[in-house]
N, C-alpha and C positions, 0 to 999 in steps of 0.2 A: 309422548310427542305433543306438540301444540296443534290444536284443531281450531281453524277459523269458524266462528259462529256469528249468526245474526240474531239479535235479541229483540223481543217485543214485550212491552209492558201494558197490561190492561187494568184499568181501575174500575171497581164496582163499589156501589154503596149499598149497605144493608142496615137499615135503621141508622143508628148513630155510628156504625163502624164503616171503615173504608177497607176494601179488600184489594190487594195488589197481586196480580198473577203475572209472572214473568215466564216466557217461553224462549228456548234457545234452539236454533236450527243449525245443523251442521252444513256449512256451505263449502266444504273442501272441494267437491266436484266442480262447483261454479268457479272457484278461485283457480283451480287447475285449468279450466277451459279458458279463463281470462288470460292466464299466463301463456297458454299455448297460442291464443289469438295474437297476443302482443308479440310473441316470438315470430309468428308468420308475417306480421306487419313489418317487423324489423328486417326479415329476410327479403320481403318484397321490396321494401325501400332500398336496400343495398343492391338488389338485382336491377331495379330501375335506374339507379344512379350509374351503375356500371354500363348498362346497355345504352344510356343516353350519352355518357361521356365518351365512349369509343368513337362514334361517328362525329362527335362535336370537334374533336382535335383536328382532323383534316379540314373541316368546314372553316374553322377560324384561321388555320394556317394558309390554306390555298386562297381564301378570299383576300387576305392581307398581301400575299405574294403577288396576286394579280394586279392589285392597286399600286404596289410599290415598285414592281419590277418590269411592268409592261407599258411601254410608252403609248401604245395604241388604246389601252384602257384608260390611261391618265388623260388622254385627249378627248375621250368620250364622257361628257359630263353625266349623261343618263346612266351609263354602265357603272361609272364610279359611284354614283348615288345608290344604285342597287346593291353593289358589293358592300358598300359601307353599311346599308341597312341589314344585310346578311351578317356582317361581322358584329354589329351592335346587338342584334337579336341573339347571336351566339354567346356573346359575353354575358348578357342577362341570364341566359340559361345556365352558363357556367357558374355565375354567382349564386343562383338558386340551388344548384347541386352542391356547391360548397356549404351553403347554409344548412341544407337538410342533413349533410354529413356531420356538421358541427353539432347540430341539435341532437342527432342520434348518439354521437360520441359522448356528449355530456349526460345524456339520459342514462347511458350505460356505464357511467363512472370513469370514462376514459380520459376526460378532461378535469383537471383539479384546479382549485384556487390557489394562488400564491399570495398570501396576505402579508402586508407590511404595515408598520405604524407610520402613516404619512397623512398629509393634509387632505381631508376629504373635500374641502371647499374647492381646492384646485382641481380635483377630480371632476366635480360637477361643472366647473367652468370650462374645463377642457371638453366635456361632453357636449356642452352648449355650442362650443366652437365647431366641434365635429359635425354636429347635426345641421348647423346652419350652412356650413360649407358643403355638406352632402346634398343640399337641395339648391345650391347656387347662391345662398345669402351670405354676403361678406360683412354686413353691418350687424355685428352680434354684441355690441356693448350694451350697457343698460339703457341707452338712448335709442337702441334699435328695436327690432321686433321681439327680441327675447329680453324680458325683464327678470333680473335675478334679485331675490329678496331673502336676506338672512333674518329670519324671525327671531327677535330677542338678542340681536347681536350686541355685545358689550362694546363700549367705546374703546378704540384702539386694538380690538381683537380682529385679526385679519385671517387666521387660520384655525383649524380644529383637527387635531391629530386623532385619527381612528384607525383601528386595525381592519384593513380591507385589501382586496386585490384591485388596484387602481385600474388596470386594463378592463377587467370584467365589469366592475361597477360603472365605469365610464361608458362602456358599451351599453349597458342596461339603460342608463339615463339618456344617452344619446338617441337610442331607438325611440324612447318616449317623447323626447323633444322633437325629433324629426316628424313623428306622427302628428304632433300638435301643430307644427309649422305648416304641414301639408293640408291640415284640416281647416286652418284659420288664417286668413290673409292679414289679420290684425295682430294685436300684441298677444304674446304667450308669456305666461308667468311661471317661473320656476322658484319655488319656495323651499328653503332649507331651515330646519329647526332642530336644535339640541334638546332631546327629551330626557336627558339623564343617562340611562343605560343604553339608549338607542338614539339614532338620528333618523329624521324624517325628510324625505325629498318628495315634493309634489309638483306635478306639471299640469297647468291649467290652460285650457283654451276655450274660446267662445264660438267656435265653428258649429257645424251641423251636429246635433245631438246623436248619440249612439242609441239605438232602440234597446229597451230593457232586456229582451231575450238575447241580443248579441253581446251585451255587457257581461252576461253570465258565462259566456264562452270565449270571451275576448283573448284569453291567454292560451287557448288551444292552438295547435299547429294549423296553419293555412287558414286561419280565421282573420282575414284582413279587415281593417277598419276603413279602407279606402273603397268607396262605392264606384266612383268613375275614374279612378286613377290606378295605374299599375302598382302592384304590391305583391310581396311574397307571402304575406300572412304569417311570417316567422319572427318579425321584429318584437312583438309583445311576448311571444313564447320565449325568445332568448332573454328578454328582460326578466321574465318570471324565473327561468332557470338559474340565471346568475344572481338574482335576488335571494332565492331560496338557498342557493349554494352558500350564501353568506349567513345562513340561519335567519334570514329575514322574511318579510311578508310584502306582497304587492296586491294592490286592489285598484278597482276602477269604479267610477260613478259618473253618470251623465244626467243632468237636470237643467231645467230652465233657470233656476235660481243660481246655480253654481257653475254652469257650463259643464265641460268634460274635464274630469280630474283624475290623473293616475298618481297613486301614492305608493312610495317605496319606504319601508321601515327596516333598517338593519341595525344589529347590535354593534356597540363600539368595540367589543372585544370578541375574540374567536371562541365561540362555545363549542361543545362537543359535536353538535349536529352541523355546525357551520364550517368545519374544516374540510369536509368531503375529500379526504385523502386516504 
């Protein structure tokens, strides 16, 4: 049977000679504990989602019924405003529960990618549109807040066919663009580049920088980039999961010289690890 080990190498010098000593430690117990802890976290997440969703259904239903079906409520502006706040808060909680369930399902292999040979440029442009509309921005052409740049685009070339899941990749890029738009009231740049075997998509903004310690954990669950704004902390996690599902890589950097840049690199064809089926 396979045994997980942790290795350490020490180097000593003795005269002209260099001595290498490698040690291996059996970490089976630690791995078993980690798996058990992950299982408990998953069970707790599922329990919380169920317990929160049960009372949420009547809250949403009855607050809507009161506003729509009762004339005395409709005539009371303050009561209508309060009930609308209840309904809006309930919908935000519902969206959060849906997102946490989706992340859990994907992590457990319950959601698979459906790849097609389609134009990836269109996928990116649709992602920009979705992100801008998601925060109320309707001007999303190249003269608006989002600037799309195809690095190295050949004359007359309007599309690039790549094997990918359009819905999932669009979702990943859309989340990154939306984050950028919410962080920077100025221009956001989305760059696309054909690197041969892979394609690269980067999203850059010049808003507030992300501290180095937070950059390291930016793709973990519930680690929001929004300091003073409401956010689920799952947008970048979903972007990471969908990127890795394509067999790709995602990274983030934030500096005075380059601003904040999120970069996605995915292969043009479906490799063994990219199928996730």
